[in-house]
C-alpha positions in Angstrom: 136.4 135.3 96.4 137.1 135.3 100.1 140.8 135.1 99.5 140.6 138.4 97.6 139.6 140.1 100.9 141.8 138.2 103.3 145.1 138.0 101.5 145.7 141.8 101.0 145.1 142.3 104.8 147.7 139.5 105.6 150.2 141.1 103.2 149.8 144.5 104.8 150.4 143.0 108.3 153.7 141.3 107.3 152.3 137.8 106.9 153.4 137.4 103.3 154.9 133.9 104.0 151.4 132.7 104.9 149.7 134.1 101.8 150.5 131.2 99.4 149.4 128.4 101.9 146.2 130.2 102.8 145.5 130.9 99.2 145.8 127.2 98.4 143.7 126.2 101.5 140.9 128.5 100.5 141.0 127.4 96.9 140.9 123.7 98.0 138.1 124.4 100.4 136.0 126.1 97.8 136.6 123.3 95.3 135.7 120.7 97.9 132.5 122.6 98.8 131.6 122.6 95.1 132.3 118.9 94.6 130.5 117.5 97.7 128.2 120.4 98.7 125.6 119.5 96.2 124.8 116.1 97.7 124.7 117.2 101.3 121.1 118.3 101.2 120.0 114.8 100.3 121.6 113.2 103.3 118.8 114.2 105.8 116.1 113.3 103.2 117.7 109.9 102.6 117.9 109.2 106.4 114.3 110.3 106.9 113.0 108.0 104.1 115.2 105.1 105.5 113.9 105.7 109.0 110.2 106.1 108.3 110.1 103.8 105.3 107.9 106.5 103.6 109.0 108.3 100.5 105.7 110.2 99.9 107.1 113.6 100.7 110.0 113.3 98.2 109.4 113.6 94.5 111.6 111.3 92.5 111.2 113.7 89.6 113.9 115.6 91.5 116.2 112.7 90.7 115.2 112.7 87.1 115.9 116.4 86.8 119.3 116.1 88.4 120.3 113.0 86.4 119.4 114.7 83.1 121.1 118.0 84.1 124.4 116.4 85.2 124.6 114.0 82.3 124.2 117.0 79.9 126.8 119.0 81.9 129.3 116.2 81.5 128.7 116.1 77.8 129.0 119.9 77.7 132.5 119.5 79.2 133.7 117.6 76.1 132.7 120.6 74.0 133.9 123.3 76.3 136.1 122.5 79.2 135.2 124.1 82.5 136.6 123.7 86.0 137.3 120.2 87.2 135.4 120.6 90.5 132.2 121.2 88.5 132.8 118.0 86.5 133.5 116.0 89.6 130.3 117.5 91.2 128.2 116.1 88.3 129.7 112.6 88.6 129.0 112.5 92.4 125.5 113.9 92.0 124.6 111.2 89.5 125.7 108.5 91.9 123.8 110.2 94.7 120.5 110.4 92.7 120.8 106.7 91.7 121.1 105.9 95.4 118.0 108.0 96.2 116.1 106.3 93.4 117.1 102.9 94.7 115.9 103.6 98.2 112.6 105.2 97.0 111.8 102.3 94.7 112.5 99.7 97.4 110.3 101.6 99.9 107.4 102.0 97.5 107.5 98.3 96.5 107.7 97.2 100.2 104.7 99.4 101.1 102.5 98.4 98.2 102.8 94.7 97.5 99.8 94.7 95.2 101.2 97.3 92.8 101.0 96.4 89.1 104.3 95.5 87.5 105.6 98.3 85.2 108.9 98.4 83.5 111.0 100.7 81.2 110.8 98.1 78.4 107.0 98.6 78.3 107.6 101.9 76.6 104.4 103.2 78.1 104.6 107.0 78.5 101.7 107.0 81.0 103.9 105.2 83.5 107.2 106.9 82.7 109.4 107.2 85.8 106.9 105.1 87.7 108.5 101.7 87.4 108.8 99.0 90.0 112.5 98.1 89.8 115.6 100.1 90.2 117.1 98.4 87.2 114.4 100.0 85.0 115.7 103.5 86.0 119.3 102.5 85.3 118.3 101.3 81.8 116.5 104.6 81.1 119.6 106.6 82.3 121.9 104.4 80.2 119.7 104.8 77.0 119.5 108.6 77.6 123.3 108.8 78.1 124.0 106.7 75.0 121.7 108.7 72.7 122.7 112.2 73.9 126.4 111.1 73.9 126.2 110.0 70.3 124.5 113.2 69.2 127.1 115.2 71.1 130.0 113.3 69.5 128.6 114.1 66.0 128.0 117.8 66.8 131.1 118.8 68.8 132.3 121.0 66.0 129.2 123.1 66.2 129.7 126.0 68.7 125.9 126.7 68.6 125.2 123.1 69.6 127.8 123.1 72.4 126.5 126.4 73.9 122.9 125.2 73.6 123.9 121.9 75.3 125.5 123.9 78.2 122.4 126.0 78.6 120.1 123.0 78.6 122.3 121.4 81.3 122.2 124.2 83.7 118.6 125.3 82.9 117.4 121.8 83.6 119.2 121.9 87.0 117.7 125.3 87.7 114.3 123.6 87.4 115.3 121.2 90.2 112.9 122.6 92.8 109.9 122.7 90.4 108.7 119.1 91.1 108.9 119.7 94.8 107.2 123.1 94.5 104.3 121.5 92.5 104.0 118.5 94.9 103.7 120.9 97.9 101.1 122.9 96.1 99.2 119.7 95.1 99.3 118.4 98.6 98.6 121.8 100.2 101.3 120.8 102.6 105.1 120.4 103.0 104.7 117.4 105.3 107.2 114.6 104.5 109.6 117.0 102.8 112.8 117.7 104.6 113.0 121.4 105.4 116.7 120.9 106.2 117.1 119.7 102.6 115.6 122.8 101.2 117.6 125.1 103.5 120.7 123.3 102.3 119.5 123.7 98.7 119.2 127.4 99.2 122.6 127.9 100.9 124.3 125.6 98.5 122.8 127.3 95.4 123.7 130.7 96.7 127.3 129.6 97.3 127.4 127.9 93.9 126.1 131.0 92.1 128.6 133.3 93.8 131.3 130.7 92.9 130.2 130.8 89.3 130.3 134.6 89.2 133.7 135.0 90.9 135.4 132.3 88.8 133.9 133.5 85.5 132.2 130.2 84.7 130.3 130.0 81.4 127.5 132.6 81.6 124.8 129.9 81.5 125.9 128.7 84.9 125.5 132.1 86.6 122.1 132.9 85.1 120.6 129.5 85.9 122.2 129.6 89.4 120.2 132.8 90.2 117.0 131.1 88.9 117.7 128.2 91.2 118.0 130.4 94.2 114.6 132.0 93.4 112.9 128.6 93.2 114.4 127.6 96.5 113.1 130.7 98.1 109.6 130.0 96.7 109.7 126.5 98.4 110.7 128.1 101.7 107.8 130.5 101.4 105.5 127.4 101.0 106.9 126.0 104.2 106.1 129.2 106.1 102.6 129.6 104.5 101.4 126.0 104.9 102.7 125.8 108.5 101.1 129.1 109.5 97.9 128.6 107.4 97.2 124.9 107.1 95.2 124.0 104.0 92.7 121.3 103.6 94.3 118.6 101.4 92.8 118.0 98.0 91.7 114.5 97.3 93.5 112.8 94.4 93.0 109.5 92.7 96.3 107.7 92.4 97.3 108.0 88.8 100.7 107.2 87.2 100.8 110.6 85.5 100.7 112.4 88.8 103.8 113.6 90.7 103.4 111.0 93.4 106.9 110.0 94.6 108.1 106.5 94.4 
């Protein structure tokens, strides 16, 4: 890490007494960046939705992907302990995604008063993740957590299960940008999507991948971190292409199975 380059220089210049404090400061800074850096990209998107009362440019499937990924990552920790900052990052990300879902649901219901009532308890796959109340999403998350948690509890002695669980956790997170990538392609535009959010995704995923490699995190983390960076770059290419070569939007009938954001 950065300290591996800075500290030898300080030692050579007679600043040995500063080495330990600087080492701790850099370590704390890197850990804090890992814990809170993941949620920073969603701050401008949250503010944009709050200000415009329009969530059309943001796919709530992003929330679904991150909720599943971070719940699985927490369960993976019980089978194979990894660094605490990564565990705390998952907890904070889950809270952030629930807040994003709450806002998007409220905006959608406010803008479309005639929308038909759909709930998680209907168990209708055609309307999965297109419910009208935030509590339905919470119920879904709790059911998923309960079922996967019980299966994990029964299978913790299986190394194959634990390693597969870890791979599924980070691979799911690596697919984070796919809903947004598809939405942009479907709309032939990136309008309504926060470019700041994607730039922060890219910088954050790059930092995170380097952090994984330097700290010898489980190999699943590093491989999927690289995949995440490639997806981020693809979205940035969409931003450039659709801004330089505007496309005629494709007409779509509103359908619950589409990726229309809440």
